[in-house]
N, C-alpha and C positions, 0 to 999 in steps of 0.2 A: 504493499499499500504505500502511495506517495502522497506528500502535502505540498501544495502550490502556495507560496505567500506572495502577496502583492503589498508595496511598501509605499507609504506617503508621509511627508513631514514638511517642516519650515522652521525657521528661526529668525530672531530679530537680532540688532546690533546695539552695543554699549559703545559710547564713545568717550575718549579721555585724551587728554594732552598733559605732557611734562616738558616744558620748555623752560630750561634752568631747573629750579628747584622748586618751583610753586605751581600749582594748576587748580582748575576747578572741574573736578569729574562729575561725568554725565551718567547716571545710571540708567540703563535700560529697562522697561517695564518687563515684568515677568511674563513669559512665554509659555503658553500650554501648547501641547501638541494639537495639530489641527489636520483634518483629513483633506489633503489636496491632491490633485493628480499632478504630477511632476513634469516639469519641461525636460525633454530629452537632453542629455548631457553629451560632453565629447567623449573620446576613447579613453581619457583617464579614469582613475577610480573615482570615488565619491569626492567631490570639489565643490567649493563654493564659487558662485558666479557673480558677474557685476550686478546681478538684482538681488544678491543675498539669499539666493535659493539653491538648494542641494541638488545635484543631478547624480543619477546612477550611472557607472561606468558601462561600456558595452560588454565587458566580459571581467571575470576574475573576482566577483563580489564574494564575500564569505559571510555566513551565519553559524552561531552555535545555537541549535535548536534544543530547548528543554521540554521535556514530556514527564509529566507525574500522573500516574494512574492510581486512583484511590490512595491508599496508605503506603503502596509501593516505593522503593526507593527511586529518587529522580534520575532519568536518563538524559545525557548530554550526547546530543549527535551533530554532525557535519553536514552542510548541505552537499550534496553530490551534483548539482546541477544550477545552471543560473542562465536566465535569458532576459533581454530587456526590450519592451515594445517600443520602436523608434517613434511611432506617432504619438503613443500617450506619455511615454516616458516610464511606465510603470514597470516595476522590476518582478520577476517571478524566480521562485528558488523553490528546489525540488529536494526531498529528502526520502531515504527509504526507512519507513518505521516498521520495526518488527511488529508482527499481528498480537495484539493484546485484547483480553476481556476485563470489562469493568462496568463501573457506574458513573464514575466522575474522572474525566480527563482534562487536565490542565495544561496549556501549551503556551510558552513564550519563547522570545529570542533575543540574543545578543550579538551586536555586531560590532566589530568583526569577531570570527571565531577565536583570534588570538587573544581577545581581551578576557576571555573566561580563565580564570585560575584553576587548574588542572587538579590540584591537590585537595582532597577533603573538602569538595565543593557541592553537596546534595541537599542543603536546606534551601528550599524554594523560598523561604521568608528572608533569606541572607545570602543570596548568591554573590559570591566574591568575583570581583573584577579587577583589572590591572589597567592604570593610565601610566603609559611607558615614559621614563625620564629621558630616553634617546629616542628623538623623532626625526622623521625625514621629509619635511615639508618640500613645497616648492616655492618659488618667489611670488606667486598668487594664491597659495591655498595652503591650508594645514595638511598635515600627514594623514590620509585616509585611514591609516591602520592606527591611528590614535584618536579618530572620531568614535566614540563609545555610544551606542545608541541601543535602547531597551524598548521592546514592545510590549504592548499592553497584554495582560493575559487573558486568554480565551478559554472557558470551561465548557466543555460539551458532554454529552452522555455517551458517546461511541467514538471510536478513531475516524477522524474526518478525512475527506480526499481533498479538501481545500479549504483554506483559511484566508482571511483578508486582516492585514495587521496595521496598526497604527504605532508609530516609533516616537520615542523622546529620547532628546538627547540628555545623557546623565554626566556629562562634563561640562565644564567651562570652556570657552575657546577665548583666545587671545591674538589680537594683531597688533605687534609692536612696530611703531612707524620710527625708524632710525634716521635722524637727520643729521646733516653737516659732519659726516664721517671724512675724515681727511685722507682719503684713499688716492692712490696713484694710478696711472694708466697700467692696465694689464694686471692690477691686483685681484686675486680671487679669494672669496670667502670660503672657509671649511666648517667654522663651528661659531654658533652664537647661543651662549647660556644666560638665561635669566633666573636669578636666585634671590630669594625672600626669605632671609634668615629666621628660622624658627617657625616657618610656615609649611604646612603640608601641601605642596605644589603638585607633586606627583605621586604615585604609588598605588597602594590598594584601597578599595572601598568595597561596600556591600549593598546590594540593592534588594528591597521586599517586593518579588514578583507577585505576592498576595495582595498588597495594598497599593502597588505601583509607586512606592516611595524610595527615595535613598535615605539609608540609616545614617543621618547626619553625624552621629556621633562615632561612627565607624571609619572616618577617612583616616588612613595611615595607621589602621589597628595593628596592634603587636609590633610596633616600630617598622611597619612596613610603608615607608614614606621616604620622600626625598624633598629638600627643601630648593630644588632647582628642577629646571627643564631646558634641555640642551637640543639645538636643532642643528643637524648635520647637512652639509651641502657638498656637490662634487661639481667642480668645473663651473662655478657659478660666479659670474663678475662681481666684484665689490664695487658698489656705486655710493654716492654722497648720500642719496635716500635710499633706505633699504625696509622693506616690510619683512617682518619676521613673524610666521604664523606658529602657533602651538595649541594644544589642549591641555587643560589642567584640572585639578579638583577645584572646587568652589572655595574661595579664600578671599581675605581682604587684607590689604597693606594699609594700616591705620595712620592716623596722625603722627608725625615726628618719628615713623619707623622709615626703614630703609629697605631698598631693593639694588641689586648690582646687575649690571649687564656687561658682558665680556663678549668681544668679537674678535674671533681669530682669524687672519687672513694670510695669505702667503707671505706678506712682508712683515706681520708681527701681531701683536694683540692690544686691542683698544679696550680699556676698562673704565666704566664710569658707575658711580654710587650716587642714587639719587633718594634724598630725604623727603618724604611726603610733607607738605605744609601742614602748619597746625589746625587749618580748617578744611583739610581735604582728606581723601582716601583713595585707594586704588582697589576697586571690587570686580572679583570674577565671579559672576553669578551663574548658577546652574542652568544649563541650556541657552546662555546667552552669548554673543560676541562681545568683548570688550575690545575697543580700540583706543590706544594710546601713543602718544609719542615721547621720544627720549632725544634731546638734543645732546649729539656725541662731539660737540666742539671742543669741550673741556675735557674730554676723555684722556686718561694717562694712556701713553703708548709705550709698548716694550718691543723693540725690534726682535724679530726672529732670529735664533741662533743659526748660523750656517752650519750644516752638517758636511764635514769634509770627506766623509767616508762614502765609497761606492754604494754600500748599503749598510744599514743598522738595522737588526731585527730585535726587537726588545718585547718578547711575547709577554702580553698582558698589559703592555702600556698602551692601552686603549683609553676612550674617554673615560673620565673619573666617574665612578658608581657603576660600570659594567662588571656584573658579579658572575656572570655565566661561568659554568666551569668547562664549558669548550668554546673556544672562538675560532670563527670561520675566517681565514684571511685571504680566502679567494675573491671576495666582492671587490667592487671597484673602489670602495672607500680605503683600501689597503692600511687598514689598522694597524699599528705597531711598526711599520716599516717607514724608515726615512734614508735620505741619501740620494746621490745622483740617480742612480737606478730603482728608485722606489716605485716610481710610475709603472714600471714594465715588468717589476719582479713577480713571479708566480710560485706557487709551492707545489710539490709532488711528494706523496708519501707512499711508500711501498706496500702498505696494507690499509684499508680504510680505517681500522681501529687506532692507527697510530696517527693521532690527531694532537693539536695543541690542547693541553689540559691543565687544570690547576693541580699543581704539586706542592711540596714544602717550598717555602720560599728560600731563594738564595740570599745571603747577606755575607758582609765582611769585606767587601771591595767596592771600589768606586763604580758606578755605574750599574750596580743591580736592579733589574726591573721588578724583582719581586714574585707574585703568585702564580705565574703562568710560566710553561715550557714545553719542549718537545721531550716527551717520556718515551724513549726508545727501547724496544725489545730487541731480543738475540737477532742480529742478522736483518735488521730493518734500516731502510734508508730515507731520508729526507733530501731532496733535491730543490736546489733555488735555481730556476731557469731564468732565462732572458737577462743575464747579469750585462750590462754595458761597462766595458773597463776604460772607456774614454781615452784609448791611445794609450795608457800607462802600461808599464812593464814588470815594476816591482811593487810587491804587495805584503802586507801583514795582515793574516787572518786570524783574529782573536775570537774566543768563544768561552763562555762558562760551563763547566761541565763537572758533575758530581754523581757518585753512585751511593746508593744506601746501605749494601749489605757487602757486595764483594768488588774489587776493582775489575773495570771495564775498560775497553779501548775502542776510540774512535778513530776511523780512516777518512780524511777529507781528500777529494778528489776534484779535477776540474776536466771539462771537457768542451770542445769545440762543436760537437754534432750531437751532443746529448745521449750519445751512445758508447763511444770509446772514452773511458775516464783515465786520467793520468794522476798518480798519487802525488799530493802537494807536500808530502814529507818522507823521508827514507823508511820509516816504520809507522805504524799506528800510535796514537796518542794515548798514554795509559791516563785513565781517569780513576782517581781515588776514591775511597769511601767517606767521603766528606760532603757535607752541605753547606759548609761556611769557611771563611778563611781566605788567603790570597791564593792559595793552591788550586782553587776553583778556576782561577782564570788561565788559559791556556793560549799559546801563540804560535802559529805555523807562518813561518816567512818563505816566501817563493818568488822566483822572477821568470819572465817568459823570454824566450830567445828573439822575439820579435812582436812589436804591437799588432794589437788585432783589430779589425774593423768590424768583425761579427760578434755578436753577443754570445756568452759562454753559458753553462750551466756548473754549477758548484754543489757537490753532493758529500753528505754526511753518512757514513755507514757504522752502524754498531758491529764490530767485529767479533765481540767476545760472546761469552754465553750468559752474561750477567746485563741487567737493564740499567739505564743511567738517564740522566736528564740533561739537555742542553738549552742554553739561554743566552741572551744578550751576544748575539752573532755580529761581529762587524769586520767589513773588509775595507781596509785602509790603504791607500795609494802611497808609495813611498818615493822620495826623489832618488834614491839610488838603493840597490838590493843591501839588505841587511848583512851582517857577516856571516849568519848560519843559514843564509838564503838557499832554497832548494830550487835548482834548475829544472825548467820545463822546456824540453826541446820538441815536444809534439809528436816524437818518434815512437810508433808502436813498440812495445817491448816484445822480444821473441816468445812465441807460444807454440805449443805443438800438441795435437791429440791424435792417437792412432788406435785403431781396433783391429785386432786385439791390442790391449794397452801396453804401456812398458812393461817389460817382464811377462808379457803374455807369451802364448805358443800356438803354433800351427801344426797339427798333427796328421800324417798321412798314413794310409794303410799300405802293406805290401800288395802286390798284384795277384796273391793268392792263385798263382797259376794261370791267371787270364792272358799273360802275355802283354797287357797293355799298361802304361802308366796311369797312376791315379788321377782322379781330376783334379784341377788346379784349385787353389784356394787364394783369397786375396787379403792384402793388408790394406785398409783404408787409412787416409791420412787427412789432417786439416792443420794448416800453420799460418802464422802472420808474423811480421817483424819488419820494420823498415831497416834498409841497408842489410837485409839478410836473403839467404838463398835456402833451398831445401835440396839435401844430397841423401844418397842411400847406398849401402855397400853389403855385400856379402863377404863371409871368410872367403881367402884365397884357395883354401882346400876345399870348399865346397862346391864340387863339379858336378854333383849329382842331381843339381836342380837349377833352374833359370829364374831371373827376375825381370819381368818387364814392366815398365812403367806406363800409366796413363794419366797424364796432368790435365786437369780440367783449365788451367790458367787462371783460376780465381782463388788459388790457396787450397784447393782441394784436389784429390786424386787417389789413385790406387796403384799398388804394386802387386802383380799376379804372379804366385810362386807356383811353378810346374816342375814336378819331380820327374826324373827319368824312370824307365822300366827298371824295376827291382830285381838284382838277379842274385843278391847275396841269400844264403839260407840259413845263416846262424848269427847274423851280426845287425844290430840296432845302428842306425845312423842319425847324426843330428847336426846342425849348423845354427848359425845366427846371421839374421839381417838387422843392420842398424841403420835408423832413420834419424838424420840431424838437421836442424837449423843452425846455418852457419851465419856467423856475424863477423865481419872484418877478418876473415879467413879461419876462424876459430869456431869449433861446436859450442853453440850457446846452450841448446837443448838436444839431448840424444836419447833415443828410445831403441830398445833391444827386443827385438821379438826372436824366439827361439823355433826353429824348424825341424821337425823329427819325423823318421820314418822306422816304424818298428819291423822286426824281421819277419819274414814270411809266416803266416798262421797265427801272429799275435793280435790279440783284439787291441784297437785304438781305443783310448779313452779321452774323451774331450773335457777340458777344464773350463768351468764358467765361474766368474765372478761377478756379482751384483753389490755395489756400494751405493746405489741411489745417489749418485754425486750430484745430479742436477736437479734432485727433489728439493725445492726450496721453501714450499707452502709451510707457514707455520700458524699453528692454532692450538691453544692449550686444552681446548675442551675435548671430552672423550666420546663425542658423537660424530667425528669426521668420518666421511665415507666418500670414497673416490677411486681414481685409477692413477697411475704412473706409468707411461710408457719408457722403457729403459733406453739409455744411451749407451749403454755399455755390453749388453747382451743380444745377440740374435738367434734366432732358431730358424733354420732353412729359409734364411735370406729375411726374416720379419723380426722386427725389434720385438722382445718380449714384454708383455703387459702385465703388471701386478696391480691388484685391488686390495683395498684396505677397508676395514668397516671398525666404527667404535674405537678409533686410535687419536692419541694426541699427536701432533705433527711437529717435528723439529724443535722439541722441549728438552732443555738439560743436555744437549750434546748428542742426543740420539734423534735419528731419522723418524722412527716410529715408536710410539709408546702404547703398548696395548692397553687397553680399557683397564681402569682400577678394579682389581679383584673380580675380574670378568672373564668368562670362556666365550663370551659373545664377541670379543675383540680378535680379530684375524688379520693376517698378511697372506697373500693367496697368489701364486704364481700363474701365468698362462700356461699352455701346454707346452711340455718339453718333449721332443720327439724321438731323442736318442736315450731313453732310460736314465737310471739313477744308481750308482754304486756307492757313493758316499756323500753326506750334507754335512756342511759347515756353517755354523750361526755365529755371526759377530755380535756379541750383546753388550749392552751398558746399563748401569743402575742411574737413571737420570736424577732421582730423588731419593729422599730418605728411606731406607730399606735394610732388612737383614737377611730375607730369602726370597728369591724369584723364583718363579716355575713358569715353563712353556710346554707345550705339546706340540711336536711335530708329526704331520701327516703327509703321506703320498698317496694320491688316489683315494684320498678319505678314509685311509687306514693308518692307524697309529703306528709310527716307526720308532718313536721314542719319547720319552718325557724329560725335559732339561730341568734339573733341581740344583738351583745355584746358590751358594752363600754369597752375599755381597752387600757391601756399604756403598753409601752415596758417591757416585763417580767412579765406581770400580767398573772395569769393563775386561773382556776376554773373549775366547772363541770356544764353543762346545762343537765336537764332532760326533756324528752318528755314522758309522761305517758297517761293513758287511752287508750292505743291502744288494739286492740282485734283481732289479726292478728294469724289466726291458719294456721297449716300446714306449707310448705315449705315457708320461707322468705329469702331475699338478702337485707342487708343493704348497702345504699349508701350515701355517705356525698359528695357534690359538694362545690366548691368555689362559688364567686358571684364577680360582678363587684365593683368599688369603691364605698364605702357607705359613707365614712366620708372624711375629708380634707387631709388624708394620705392613703397610699395604703392598700388595703384590702388582707393581707396575714396572715390567720388564720392557727395555729398550731394545730396538734392533738397528744396527747400523750396517751389516753386510750379510749376504747370504751367498754361498759358493758351494759347487757340487761338481762332482765327477759323473761322466756319462758312464753307462753300463756296458 
């Protein structure tokens, strides 16, 4: 069942002026809600027009719909649809109401839905709402999300299919006309704050939907109030005369009391304190608009301090009074960021949960910003993108970093393309177990081999197994490289990947009387490195096989190993192929792969090792289910796939942690086609423990239970041998119930096996 709401309203205007320190306020008559059809508005949200009427937006309007049936608890629902009739200006909202039975149905709404206080708010006679202290008005109208409207309660004897509502404004509105601002050309305004000391200007209030009245004694209840309202702007020109619109609680600034206006622009801060004359008052009346002027010609001016940094990130250094425990730095307001790159800087976190959040405050060194910071978990990253270096080549990167329990490490790096990162220091920066003192402040000095015109990315990565917090990140240009400056030459470091990997093997069978050479096998390679080349070599004595290269020209290729016909009857033979990345004529990285061929009649056993080296997903819960495609093991030319259920991922130095005290947690391989003769499990105790237990299955038949005595951090390998499983095989490892005095949470870091 859906409900359709149509909305009608109007309001009057109160006028007042402050020229100097005296004025004669004019208080507008009290306004009651009047049922009127609205004139169609423009495409912005609810906005005041030149005729002092409200128009609904074309889209995006929201309501919180309150439904109370008999004595049951109140339900608070959001509208799921909104339309506006262009001809009449009427707005229609839709909401899906769960079907209910009863004899008395009460309905009321609150605009916008964000004004509804979500915590413990079920008393129809005292609905809590919030007047925000931070508002985003335009130069011609108040912030629509700060315009709080309540509808008249309607009582029915059954759930309706349509309702027509009347609204009343349950806040006061202000239009502060600033005059004689001594602004200069190209100056922009970012923040205007109106403060009335000791008054409830913004904060929480309560509305009685049974009677249709504000609870006047509940404004700012339980200390939920602010004595100011701040209006934020983006790229708005500062002019000598400027209208600042806001909503607020109803209050009065009486005779001989003061209020303060602070205007922050790109050039500095203008501050003016006004004293109400003995025969005057400034009144903000419920439902009314109070217009008043403030002459800023005598305002105190404080020039803005020029930030010499490329960027300075002081998490939590937002507008005073913002107390959210998570701050989103992606909006265009760029809160908390200054410096020459502030306007372009963006943030990227490796996982959604790694956000800016409230933590214990840093203290004890100059510049500490306080209660916010990036709280990084194991192997998580934060990347600052679109950093303009302004033609500089020498820099000092400073940041505050502290850990609460164990020492952590942070590696900072830089990239020109956002993909290939170069470390800014020889080794990762150690982060001590401190949250105060000068040891928190870390410095990484680096210099570039040439100035850049393109923007760069700077990444911070927690390379340890412990969490830590970063705050107050600053990149400062230097006139010359520091004594310990780390050079960045933008040359990719040598890297090499082979399959089989370094130390791996290719095994060939004898011809078994067929008279033909065995099928060939391949070594796959991938390499990179500036000023580098790739070479390969087999031992001079290895004349019984050939090596043929197929290079793709993009750093990848294969080496095909082809043995000759096997003629010996009682001797195994083996050799080695070395693959090297050469830099300046010397091997920078070398991988060695063993090539073996068993004597005639001997069975060949292939060796496989899975270390899950490219599995980086991290989650501490034990409800994770998913798949991982191996980059190390292929079966019949296809990458082996692993499936996991009820596992924690990449926790405590373990790739997979089988669910706490649960035999439902599993790690299962795909099909292995050449059988299994031996299995080796590389385990780790990631958390506090005394005994661990896992059961290993092949084709759903138990082949062994591993009972391990281990303390936190211990690791090792358990082997199950003597298996004789031919053909297709599937390995499955499960957890178990509690077997010691502490929880059974076994970790797995590798699985290797021999074919049959």
